[in-house]
SETORDREN-623134 format. One record per atom (N, C-alpha, C): residue number from 0; residue in three letters; atom name; x, y, z. Coordinates in nm, 4 decimals, always signed. Atoms other than C-alpha are relative to their C-alpha. Example, Ala and Ser with C-alpha at 12.3 -4.5 7.8 and 13.67 -1.06 7.14 Angstrom:
{lumvex 0 ALA N {+0.0890 -0.1190 +0.0000}},
{lumvex 0 ALA CA {+1.2300 -0.4500 +0.7800}},
{lumvex 0 ALA C {+0.0900 +0.1200 +0.0000}},
{lumvex 1 SER N {-0.0820 -0.1190 -0.0060}},
{lumvex 1 SER CA {+1.3670 -0.1060 +0.7140}},
{lumvex 1 SER C {-0.0770 +0.1090 +0.0730}},
! end
This chain:
{lumvex 0 MET N {+0.1320 -0.0450 -0.0413}},
{lumvex 0 MET CA {+3.7542 -2.3274 -4.7669}},
{lumvex 0 MET C {-0.0902 -0.0006 -0.1221}},
{lumvex 1 PRO N {+0.0875 +0.0070 +0.1172}},
{lumvex 1 PRO CA {+3.4570 -2.3995 -4.9961}},
{lumvex 1 PRO C {-0.0595 +0.1362 -0.0330}},
{lumvex 2 LYS N {+0.0623 -0.1244 +0.0435}},
{lumvex 2 LYS CA {+3.3080 -2.1215 -5.1999}},
{lumvex 2 LYS C {-0.1463 +0.0015 +0.0404}},
{lumvex 3 ILE N {+0.1398 -0.0151 -0.0386}},
{lumvex 3 ILE CA {+2.9741 -1.9910 -5.0750}},
{lumvex 3 ILE C {-0.0702 +0.0765 -0.1119}},
{lumvex 4 ASP N {+0.0722 -0.0698 +0.1066}},
{lumvex 4 ASP CA {+2.7360 -1.9113 -5.3562}},
{lumvex 4 ASP C {-0.1270 +0.0623 +0.0559}},
{lumvex 5 SER N {+0.1161 -0.0765 -0.0458}},
{lumvex 5 SER CA {+2.4239 -1.6968 -5.3363}},
{lumvex 5 SER C {-0.1160 -0.0891 +0.0426}},
{lumvex 6 SER N {+0.1121 +0.0871 -0.0380}},
{lumvex 6 SER CA {+2.1806 -1.9910 -5.3142}},
{lumvex 6 SER C {+0.0165 -0.0487 +0.1442}},
{lumvex 7 ILE N {-0.0235 +0.0440 -0.1380}},
{lumvex 7 ILE CA {+2.3422 -2.1139 -4.9917}},
{lumvex 7 ILE C {-0.0298 +0.1141 +0.0965}},
{lumvex 8 LEU N {+0.0270 -0.1153 -0.0855}},
{lumvex 8 LEU CA {+2.3279 -1.7635 -4.8447}},
{lumvex 8 LEU C {-0.1493 +0.0288 +0.0088}},
{lumvex 9 GLU N {+0.1456 -0.0218 -0.0018}},
{lumvex 9 GLU CA {+1.9615 -1.7276 -4.9456}},
{lumvex 9 GLU C {-0.0696 -0.1030 +0.0883}},
{lumvex 10 MET N {+0.0590 +0.1035 -0.0848}},
{lumvex 10 MET CA {+1.8744 -2.0600 -4.7796}},
{lumvex 10 MET C {+0.0290 +0.0287 +0.1471}},
{lumvex 11 ALA N {-0.0347 -0.0336 -0.1376}},
{lumvex 11 ALA CA {+2.0602 -1.9532 -4.4670}},
{lumvex 11 ALA C {-0.0849 +0.1153 +0.0504}},
{lumvex 12 LEU N {+0.0819 -0.1150 -0.0371}},
{lumvex 12 LEU CA {+1.8718 -1.6230 -4.4650}},
{lumvex 12 LEU C {-0.1440 -0.0417 +0.0276}},
{lumvex 13 VAL N {+0.1373 +0.0482 -0.0205}},
{lumvex 13 VAL CA {+1.5351 -1.7990 -4.5015}},
{lumvex 13 VAL C {-0.0097 -0.0771 +0.1315}},
{lumvex 14 GLY N {+0.0000 +0.0767 -0.1247}},
{lumvex 14 GLY CA {+1.6238 -2.0364 -4.2180}},
{lumvex 14 GLY C {+0.0076 +0.0898 +0.1222}},
{lumvex 15 LEU N {-0.0128 -0.0918 -0.1135}},
{lumvex 15 LEU CA {+1.7301 -1.7547 -3.9887}},
{lumvex 15 LEU C {-0.1258 +0.0838 +0.0196}},
{lumvex 16 GLN N {+0.1233 -0.0775 -0.0120}},
{lumvex 16 GLN CA {+1.4156 -1.5535 -4.0675}},
{lumvex 16 GLN C {-0.1103 -0.0840 +0.0631}},
{lumvex 17 SER N {+0.1033 +0.0856 -0.0602}},
{lumvex 17 SER CA {+1.1922 -1.8505 -3.9828}},
{lumvex 17 SER C {+0.0287 -0.0226 +0.1482}},
{lumvex 18 GLU N {-0.0362 +0.0164 -0.1409}},
{lumvex 18 GLU CA {+1.3856 -1.9040 -3.6598}},
{lumvex 18 GLU C {-0.0314 +0.1261 +0.0794}},
{lumvex 19 ALA N {+0.0308 -0.1264 -0.0669}},
{lumvex 19 ALA CA {+1.3504 -1.5339 -3.5734}},
{lumvex 19 ALA C {-0.1499 +0.0144 +0.0216}},
{lumvex 20 GLN N {+0.1459 -0.0080 -0.0138}},
{lumvex 20 GLN CA {+0.9758 -1.5542 -3.6367}},
{lumvex 20 GLN C {-0.0480 -0.0936 +0.1104}},
{lumvex 21 ARG N {+0.0383 +0.0959 -0.1037}},
{lumvex 21 ARG CA {+0.9473 -1.8641 -3.4170}},
{lumvex 21 ARG C {+0.0351 +0.0548 +0.1381}},
{lumvex 22 ILE N {-0.0410 -0.0585 -0.1283}},
{lumvex 22 ILE CA {+1.1393 -1.6902 -3.1367}},
{lumvex 22 ILE C {-0.0919 +0.1158 +0.0369}},
{lumvex 23 GLU N {+0.0891 -0.1131 -0.0260}},
{lumvex 23 GLU CA {+0.9235 -1.3791 -3.1717}},
{lumvex 23 GLU C {-0.1375 -0.0470 +0.0466}},
{lumvex 24 GLU N {+0.1287 +0.0551 -0.0427}},
{lumvex 24 GLU CA {+0.6077 -1.5917 -3.1408}},
{lumvex 24 GLU C {+0.0076 -0.0512 +0.1433}},
{lumvex 25 LYS N {-0.0164 +0.0479 -0.1378}},
{lumvex 25 LYS CA {+0.7419 -1.7556 -2.8244}},
{lumvex 25 LYS C {+0.0078 +0.1167 +0.0978}},
{lumvex 26 MET N {-0.0087 -0.1179 -0.0864}},
{lumvex 26 MET CA {+0.8288 -1.4145 -2.6794}},
{lumvex 26 MET C {-0.1371 +0.0642 +0.0176}},
{lumvex 27 ALA N {+0.1343 -0.0571 -0.0089}},
{lumvex 27 ALA CA {+0.4775 -1.2894 -2.7600}},
{lumvex 27 ALA C {-0.0874 -0.0824 +0.0936}},
{lumvex 28 ALA N {+0.0785 +0.0863 -0.0888}},
{lumvex 28 ALA CA {+0.3258 -1.5909 -2.5844}},
{lumvex 28 ALA C {+0.0382 +0.0236 +0.1459}},
{lumvex 29 ILE N {-0.0449 -0.0258 -0.1374}},
{lumvex 29 ILE CA {+0.5380 -1.5244 -2.2755}},
{lumvex 29 ILE C {-0.0501 +0.1356 +0.0477}},
{lumvex 30 ARG N {+0.0520 -0.1324 -0.0371}},
{lumvex 30 ARG CA {+0.4439 -1.1554 -2.2779}},
{lumvex 30 ARG C {-0.1488 -0.0060 +0.0301}},
{lumvex 31 LYS N {+0.1447 +0.0125 -0.0216}},
{lumvex 31 LYS CA {+0.0776 -1.2504 -2.3069}},
{lumvex 31 LYS C {-0.0266 -0.0667 +0.1337}},
{lumvex 32 HIS N {+0.0169 +0.0692 -0.1273}},
{lumvex 32 HIS CA {+0.1130 -1.4892 -2.0157}},
{lumvex 32 HIS C {+0.0299 +0.0923 +0.1176}},
{lumvex 33 LEU N {-0.0355 -0.0948 -0.1054}},
{lumvex 33 LEU CA {+0.2766 -1.2138 -1.8098}},
{lumvex 33 LEU C {-0.0961 +0.1185 +0.0066}},
{lumvex 34 GLY N {+0.0934 -0.1121 +0.0014}},
{lumvex 34 GLY CA {+0.0068 -0.9652 -1.9063}},
{lumvex 34 GLY C {+0.0626 +0.1272 -0.0526}},
{lumvex 35 VAL N {-0.0672 -0.1166 +0.0556}},
{lumvex 35 VAL CA {+0.2485 -0.7325 -2.0847}},
{lumvex 35 VAL C {-0.0596 +0.0287 -0.1361}},
{lumvex 36 ARG N {+0.0551 -0.0366 +0.1294}},
{lumvex 36 ARG CA {+0.0983 -0.5432 -2.3713}},
{lumvex 36 ARG C {+0.1112 +0.0595 -0.0848}},
{lumvex 37 GLY N {-0.1064 -0.0462 +0.0875}},
{lumvex 37 GLY CA {+0.3344 -0.4933 -2.6606}},
{lumvex 37 GLY C {-0.0551 +0.0553 -0.1298}},
{lumvex 38 LYS N {+0.0371 -0.0567 +0.1291}},
{lumvex 38 LYS CA {+0.3276 -0.3724 -3.0199}},
{lumvex 38 LYS C {-0.0719 -0.1005 -0.0883}},
{lumvex 39 THR N {+0.0582 +0.0998 +0.0892}},
{lumvex 39 THR CA {+0.2130 -0.7021 -3.1703}},
{lumvex 39 THR C {-0.1498 -0.0115 +0.0228}},
{lumvex 40 ALA N {+0.1454 +0.0102 -0.0074}},
{lumvex 40 ALA CA {-0.1538 -0.7570 -3.2462}},
{lumvex 40 ALA C {-0.0437 -0.1201 +0.0824}},
{lumvex 41 ALA N {+0.0371 +0.1206 -0.0732}},
{lumvex 41 ALA CA {-0.1498 -1.0995 -3.0831}},
{lumvex 41 ALA C {-0.0183 +0.0280 +0.1486}},
{lumvex 42 LEU N {+0.0103 -0.0291 -0.1420}},
{lumvex 42 LEU CA {-0.1141 -0.9425 -2.7413}},
{lumvex 42 LEU C {-0.1250 +0.0786 +0.0352}},
{lumvex 43 SER N {+0.1138 -0.0850 -0.0312}},
{lumvex 43 SER CA {-0.4143 -0.7140 -2.7728}},
{lumvex 43 SER C {-0.1329 -0.0750 -0.0028}},
{lumvex 44 PHE N {+0.1226 +0.0783 +0.0037}},
{lumvex 44 PHE CA {-0.6673 -0.9953 -2.8115}},
{lumvex 44 PHE C {+0.0107 -0.1178 +0.0942}},
{lumvex 45 SER N {+0.0006 +0.1171 -0.0859}},
{lumvex 45 SER CA {-0.7717 -1.2705 -2.5777}},
{lumvex 45 SER C {-0.0090 -0.1239 -0.0877}},
{lumvex 46 ARG N {+0.0014 +0.1248 +0.0765}},
{lumvex 46 ARG CA {-0.7811 -1.6354 -2.6815}},
{lumvex 46 ARG C {-0.1266 -0.0150 -0.0834}},
{lumvex 47 ASP N {+0.1257 +0.0164 +0.0730}},
{lumvex 47 ASP CA {-1.1452 -1.6235 -2.7837}},
{lumvex 47 ASP C {-0.0251 +0.1131 -0.0990}},
{lumvex 48 GLY N {+0.0137 -0.1070 +0.0977}},
{lumvex 48 GLY CA {-1.0910 -1.3120 -2.9962}},
{lumvex 48 GLY C {-0.0691 +0.1236 +0.0546}},
{lumvex 49 GLY N {+0.0684 -0.1146 -0.0590}},
{lumvex 49 GLY CA {-1.2682 -1.0769 -2.7562}},
{lumvex 49 GLY C {+0.0982 +0.1039 +0.0496}},
{lumvex 50 ALA N {-0.0845 -0.1058 -0.0562}},
{lumvex 50 ALA CA {-1.1395 -0.7731 -2.5776}},
{lumvex 50 ALA C {+0.0881 -0.0575 +0.1106}},
{lumvex 51 PRO N {-0.0860 +0.0504 -0.1063}},
{lumvex 51 PRO CA {-0.8495 -0.8234 -2.3374}},
{lumvex 51 PRO C {-0.0629 +0.0229 +0.1362}},
{lumvex 52 ARG N {+0.0558 -0.0113 -0.1349}},
{lumvex 52 ARG CA {-0.9400 -0.8827 -1.9745}},
{lumvex 52 ARG C {+0.0800 +0.0996 +0.0817}},
{lumvex 53 ARG N {-0.0672 -0.0918 -0.0917}},
{lumvex 53 ARG CA {-0.8623 -0.6157 -1.7199}},
{lumvex 53 ARG C {+0.0114 -0.0661 +0.1353}},
{lumvex 54 ARG N {-0.0169 +0.0547 -0.1339}},
{lumvex 54 ARG CA {-0.7310 -0.7021 -1.3782}},
{lumvex 54 ARG C {-0.0974 +0.0671 +0.0950}},
{lumvex 55 ARG N {+0.0941 -0.0554 -0.0962}},
{lumvex 55 ARG CA {-0.9763 -0.6592 -1.0956}},
{lumvex 55 ARG C {+0.0733 +0.0832 +0.1031}},
{lumvex 56 GLN N {-0.0556 -0.0843 -0.1056}},
{lumvex 56 GLN CA {-0.9121 -0.3852 -0.8452}},
{lumvex 56 GLN C {-0.0574 -0.0456 +0.1337}},
{lumvex 57 LEU N {+0.0462 +0.0371 -0.1331}},
{lumvex 57 LEU CA {-0.9294 -0.4848 -0.4806}},
{lumvex 57 LEU C {-0.0349 +0.1267 +0.0769}},
{lumvex 58 SER N {+0.0376 -0.1144 -0.0817}},
{lumvex 58 SER CA {-1.1028 -0.2563 -0.2388}},
{lumvex 58 SER C {+0.1033 +0.0194 +0.1104}},
{lumvex 59 ALA N {-0.0938 -0.0292 -0.1088}},
{lumvex 59 ALA CA {-0.9083 -0.0910 +0.0406}},
{lumvex 59 ALA C {-0.0234 -0.0947 +0.1166}},
{lumvex 60 ALA N {+0.0311 +0.0910 -0.1104}},
{lumvex 60 ALA CA {-1.0882 -0.3097 +0.2940}},
{lumvex 60 ALA C {+0.0555 -0.1398 -0.0277}},
{lumvex 61 ALA N {-0.0520 +0.1320 +0.0357}},
{lumvex 61 ALA CA {-0.9934 -0.6258 +0.1063}},
{lumvex 61 ALA C {+0.1523 -0.0026 +0.0122}},
{lumvex 62 LEU N {-0.1457 -0.0079 -0.0127}},
{lumvex 62 LEU CA {-0.6297 -0.5165 +0.0836}},
{lumvex 62 LEU C {+0.0425 -0.0020 +0.1463}},
{lumvex 63 ARG N {-0.0316 -0.0032 -0.1424}},
{lumvex 63 ARG CA {-0.6314 -0.4446 +0.4568}},
{lumvex 63 ARG C {-0.0170 -0.1384 +0.0620}},
{lumvex 64 ARG N {+0.0217 +0.1349 -0.0531}},
{lumvex 64 ARG CA {-0.7778 -0.7889 +0.5368}},
{lumvex 64 ARG C {+0.1134 -0.0938 -0.0428}},
{lumvex 65 ILE N {-0.1085 +0.0845 +0.0496}},
{lumvex 65 ILE CA {-0.5161 -0.9580 +0.3189}},
{lumvex 65 ILE C {+0.1287 +0.0328 +0.0744}},
{lumvex 66 SER N {-0.1214 -0.0427 -0.0687}},
{lumvex 66 SER CA {-0.2386 -0.7541 +0.4801}},
{lumvex 66 SER C {+0.0025 -0.0494 +0.1438}},
{lumvex 67 LEU N {+0.0048 +0.0444 -0.1395}},
{lumvex 67 LEU CA {-0.3525 -0.8321 +0.8337}},
{lumvex 67 LEU C {+0.0146 -0.1512 +0.0112}},
{lumvex 68 ALA N {-0.0110 +0.1462 -0.0029}},
{lumvex 68 ALA CA {-0.3886 -1.2027 +0.7545}},
{lumvex 68 ALA C {+0.1439 -0.0436 -0.0252}},
{lumvex 69 GLN N {-0.1386 +0.0359 +0.0290}},
{lumvex 69 GLN CA {-0.0383 -1.2152 +0.6067}},
{lumvex 69 GLN C {+0.0902 +0.0329 +0.1194}},
{lumvex 70 LYS N {-0.0789 -0.0354 -0.1184}},
{lumvex 70 LYS CA {+0.1070 -1.0323 +0.9078}},
{lumvex 70 LYS C {-0.0213 -0.1018 +0.1118}},
{lumvex 71 LYS N {+0.0301 +0.1001 -0.1022}},
{lumvex 71 LYS CA {-0.0676 -1.2822 +1.1357}},
{lumvex 71 LYS C {+0.0741 -0.1305 -0.0308}},
{lumvex 72 ARG N {-0.0711 +0.1221 +0.0376}},
{lumvex 72 ARG CA {+0.0798 -1.5744 +0.9386}},
{lumvex 72 ARG C {+0.1499 +0.0131 +0.0273}},
{lumvex 73 TRP N {-0.1428 -0.0201 -0.0242}},
{lumvex 73 TRP CA {+0.4300 -1.4251 +0.9557}},
{lumvex 73 TRP C {+0.0310 +0.0003 +0.1496}},
{lumvex 74 ALA N {-0.0224 -0.0030 -0.1445}},
{lumvex 74 ALA CA {+0.3980 -1.3598 +1.3292}},
{lumvex 74 ALA C {-0.0026 -0.1408 +0.0569}},
{lumvex 75 ALA N {+0.0079 +0.1372 -0.0480}},
{lumvex 75 ALA CA {+0.2932 -1.7206 +1.3876}},
{lumvex 75 ALA C {+0.1219 -0.0798 -0.0450}},
{lumvex 76 PHE N {-0.1157 +0.0718 +0.0527}},
{lumvex 76 PHE CA {+0.5769 -1.8472 +1.1681}},
{lumvex 76 PHE C {+0.1268 +0.0355 +0.0767}},
{lumvex 77 HIS N {-0.1217 -0.0455 -0.0651}},
{lumvex 77 HIS CA {+0.8405 -1.6383 +1.3441}},
{lumvex 77 HIS C {-0.0051 -0.0064 +0.1526}},
{lumvex 78 ALA N {+0.0089 +0.0078 -0.1454}},
{lumvex 78 ALA CA {+0.7130 -1.6910 +1.6977}},
{lumvex 78 ALA C {+0.0897 -0.1124 +0.0506}},
{lumvex 79 LYS N {-0.0895 +0.0992 -0.0573}},
{lumvex 79 LYS CA {+0.9731 -1.8707 +1.9027}},
{lumvex 79 LYS C {-0.0382 -0.0210 +0.1454}},
{lumvex 80 LYS N {+0.0264 +0.0297 -0.1403}},
{lumvex 80 LYS CA {+0.9081 -2.0464 +2.2262}},
{lumvex 80 LYS C {+0.1268 +0.0283 +0.0785}},
{lumvex 81 LYS N {-0.1163 -0.0368 -0.0792}},
{lumvex 81 LYS CA {+1.1371 -1.9020 +2.4888}},
{lumvex 81 LYS C {+0.0206 -0.1039 +0.1100}},
{lumvex 82 ARG N {-0.0330 +0.0961 -0.1044}},
{lumvex 82 ARG CA {+1.3182 -2.1335 +2.7232}},
{lumvex 82 ARG C {-0.0025 +0.0698 +0.1356}},
{lumvex 83 LYS N {-0.0039 -0.0499 -0.1380}},
{lumvex 83 LYS CA {+1.2752 -2.0851 +3.0938}},
{lumvex 83 LYS C {+0.1048 -0.0803 +0.0750}},
{lumvex 84 LEU N {-0.1041 +0.0671 -0.0771}},
{lumvex 84 LEU CA {+1.5865 -2.1623 +3.2902}},
{lumvex 84 LEU C {-0.0329 +0.0077 +0.1490}},
{lumvex 85 SER N {+0.0185 +0.0005 -0.1458}},
{lumvex 85 SER CA {+1.5604 -2.2634 +3.6491}},
{lumvex 85 SER C {+0.1161 +0.0766 +0.0628}},
{lumvex 86 PRO N {-0.1108 -0.0704 -0.0674}},
{lumvex 86 PRO CA {+1.7678 -2.0680 +3.8995}},
{lumvex 86 PRO C {+0.1243 -0.0873 +0.0139}},
{lumvex 87 ALA N {-0.1145 +0.0906 -0.0132}},
{lumvex 87 ALA CA {+1.9896 -2.3750 +3.9450}},
{lumvex 87 ALA C {+0.0761 -0.0085 -0.1333}},
{lumvex 88 ALA N {-0.0646 +0.0072 +0.1316}},
{lumvex 88 ALA CA {+2.0554 -2.3976 +3.5702}},
{lumvex 88 ALA C {+0.0725 +0.1300 -0.0311}},
{lumvex 89 LYS N {-0.0669 -0.1285 +0.0207}},
{lumvex 89 LYS CA {+2.1339 -2.0259 +3.5551}},
{lumvex 89 LYS C {+0.1299 +0.0079 +0.0807}},
{lumvex 90 ALA N {-0.1189 -0.0029 -0.0849}},
{lumvex 90 ALA CA {+2.3782 -2.0616 +3.8430}},
{lumvex 90 ALA C {+0.1087 -0.0903 -0.0571}},
{lumvex 91 LYS N {-0.0961 +0.0924 +0.0589}},
{lumvex 91 LYS CA {+2.5447 -2.3603 +3.6744}},
{lumvex 91 LYS C {+0.0669 +0.0632 -0.1222}},
{lumvex 92 LEU N {-0.0556 -0.0672 +0.1177}},
{lumvex 92 LEU CA {+2.5863 -2.1645 +3.3469}},
{lumvex 92 LEU C {+0.0932 +0.1133 +0.0396}},
{lumvex 93 ALA N {-0.0836 -0.1114 -0.0461}},
{lumvex 93 ALA CA {+2.7240 -1.8635 +3.5335}},
{lumvex 93 ALA C {+0.1324 -0.0523 +0.0565}},
{lumvex 94 ALA N {-0.1225 +0.0591 -0.0562}},
{lumvex 94 ALA CA {+2.9734 -2.0861 +3.7192}},
{lumvex 94 ALA C {+0.0914 -0.0495 -0.1110}},
{lumvex 95 ASN N {-0.0813 +0.0472 +0.1125}},
{lumvex 95 ASN CA {+3.0887 -2.2465 +3.3924}},
{lumvex 95 ASN C {+0.0636 +0.1169 -0.0738}},
{lumvex 96 LEU N {-0.0533 -0.1182 +0.0683}},
{lumvex 96 LEU CA {+3.1307 -1.9030 +3.2334}},
{lumvex 96 LEU C {+0.1132 +0.0620 +0.0815}},
{lumvex 97 ALA N {-0.1046 -0.0566 -0.0862}},
{lumvex 97 ALA CA {+3.3299 -1.7738 +3.5315}},
{lumvex 97 ALA C {+0.1257 -0.0869 -0.0050}},
{lumvex 98 LYS N {-0.1122 +0.0924 +0.0064}},
{lumvex 98 LYS CA {+3.5486 -2.0852 +3.5187}},
{lumvex 98 LYS C {+0.0751 +0.0153 -0.1329}},
{lumvex 99 ALA N {-0.0627 -0.0162 +0.1317}},
{lumvex 99 ALA CA {+3.6140 -2.0413 +3.1450}},
{lumvex 99 ALA C {+0.0753 +0.1323 -0.0091}},
{lumvex 100 ARG N {-0.0664 -0.1304 +0.0024}},
{lumvex 100 ARG CA {+3.6972 -1.6733 +3.1880}},
{lumvex 100 ARG C {+0.1276 -0.0015 +0.0836}},
{lumvex 101 ALA N {-0.1188 +0.0107 -0.0861}},
{lumvex 101 ALA CA {+3.9373 -1.7524 +3.4720}},
{lumvex 101 ALA C {+0.1093 -0.0791 -0.0691}},
{lumvex 102 ALA N {-0.0998 +0.0792 +0.0723}},
{lumvex 102 ALA CA {+4.1090 -2.0179 +3.2603}},
{lumvex 102 ALA C {+0.0613 +0.0823 -0.1128}},
{lumvex 103 LYS N {-0.0502 -0.0832 +0.1081}},
{lumvex 103 LYS CA {+4.1420 -1.7752 +2.9690}},
{lumvex 103 LYS C {+0.0949 +0.1069 +0.0537}},
{lumvex 104 ALA N {-0.0847 -0.1029 -0.0604}},
{lumvex 104 ALA CA {+4.2827 -1.5051 +3.1968}},
{lumvex 104 ALA C {+0.1318 -0.0583 +0.0474}},
{lumvex 105 ALA N {-0.1224 +0.0662 -0.0478}},
{lumvex 105 ALA CA {+4.5321 -1.7492 +3.3495}},
{lumvex 105 ALA C {+0.0908 -0.0339 -0.1176}},
{lumvex 106 LYS N {-0.0781 +0.0340 +0.1190}},
{lumvex 106 LYS CA {+4.6413 -1.8606 +3.0015}},
{lumvex 106 LYS C {+0.0654 +0.1248 -0.0569}},
{lumvex 107 ALA N {-0.0546 -0.1253 +0.0528}},
{lumvex 107 ALA CA {+4.6884 -1.5007 +2.8895}},
{lumvex 107 ALA C {+0.1108 +0.0530 +0.0909}},
{lumvex 108 LYS N {-0.0990 -0.0498 -0.0967}},
{lumvex 108 LYS CA {+4.8821 -1.4181 +3.2065}},
{lumvex 108 LYS C {+0.1297 -0.0801 -0.0130}},
{lumvex 109 SER N {-0.1202 +0.0837 +0.0079}},
{lumvex 109 SER CA {+5.1196 -1.7114 +3.1638}},
{lumvex 109 SER C {+0.0715 +0.0131 -0.1345}},
{lumvex 110 ALA N {-0.0624 -0.0103 +0.1321}},
{lumvex 110 ALA CA {+5.1856 -1.6404 +2.7960}},
{lumvex 110 ALA C {+0.0772 +0.1255 -0.0193}},
! end
């Protein structure tokens, strides 16, 4: 195993510190994009150097309109057209079910 002298360790430390700084900058950019305010000064300023923007508050009426519209969209999405069976089709299904039940009962009786 080669000997590690102090210059190699110092170079490794410098490299790791620069990598940590680069990662911290990327994390700050992601936090800024998410609107999270952290301890770093970069998050407290907007891109143009002005004060940070505040999110607009929606009125109760606007929230209600949005809610009702979304409920209407979901109702339309989940609406299913119901099939209407004719009396003849219902009778045919009932006869098939009775036949299957009788066959199952006969099989159970013989076993």
